[in-house]
C-alpha angles and dihedrals in degrees: 000000000000125000091249092060117086129201110239117202116235087230090057090049091050092048090050092051095050099037107121116244117245111258124226121247092259093050092047091050091050090052096046096041110096119235117254122246121243095260095043090050090048091051090048091053092044091055089057090060101084095186093053092047089050089054091049092049091050092050091051090051091046091052092049092049091047089055101037103017097093089054090069092055123077090209129084125227096255100029107131124207110171097186086062097048120142094004116162125238112298142150089275097046109025095194097027128242136280133232092288095046093254118152110257092201092061094043091049092060093044086052089051089056091054095045095046092045092052092046096048094044092049090050093049094048091047088049096054097041096039096046094048095043097041094042093051093044094050094044097048096042122169120069095347090055092048093052093046092049091052088055090052091050091053092050092045090056096054114109106249097212092050091053090050094050092049091050090048089055093047101037102023127238111302142123091264091054091053092052092047091048092050094049101042090084100004095089092062094086092050091049093052093050093048092047092052092050094047092050089058097045103039093079095053119117097251091055091049089050091053090051092050090054090055100252116168120250093244091054093047091051093046100042105028111022108035097048088056092052098049094103096065090037093056091047091050091050092053089053093045094058097062091044090055092045092052092045091052091048091048093049092046089048088056091049094254096107135077117338127242137303087030114096130224131157091252093051091048091050091048092051092047098049098079092053100040091101090055091071097259092128096154093069092064099028100065100048091041091047094052093045091053098043093044092052090046092050093051092047096050090045090051091050090049092049091049090058095041095049095044106111091203090067095048116119 
């Protein structure tokens, strides 16, 4: 053995073979960084969708103006001032006045309150009825599911306008009647979505484990099934709200909505239609503008949530 040769211990060779390689800064950061939860990851992906975030920002502003907007106006919703009738937008009346001299700016935000209230209440009622009905139907399956689905098909085939007119005759025209009319058959879509999701999830291992431990059906639906279907449910709710808002505006436009002197966007559009050819464009423009933009904002937000909550797109 020459002087230049060195004796290397087998232990040293083994340690050299199994010694972990130093990781780069990027690899170390990826190892240390905690994984995001489902909802945090969904919010991160939603923020990347500029159109959906724009819709969300507009809806937040609309809600704030619906609550606090009338405070910035010195006029009340039903304050009449006939010498100032049909005045165009000005520094005194930002959105102009109507045929009775009432301030269109103030009435627009009161109309926003009515429209948002109808949309949110219709979505919440559809949520509770649809989730309970669809969750029970999908979980039970068999004959019970077949009977419950036949009931849904019957309700789905009822003409919506006919149901509204019948309820107007029985209950009288009011905001409550509109909400009831919108939810009599409106929860059917939610129930079908929840049922489809439950049918997919109920055979998963964690549901089977809950059954083997003797958990009740109500607890399994509440604790195991529904939390895993919240993504499609939230998306459906964001799409239900603009549908209800448009339905309320349409019914009020036909004279089946809220009664005077209450204001809603549909009532304002109905009152403005006969005088639109007279050059009083502002009376129809502002309610129609807010109806259109609000529906667009809810729809783009719903599309964004659908992409953000889709587990297949999660990275």
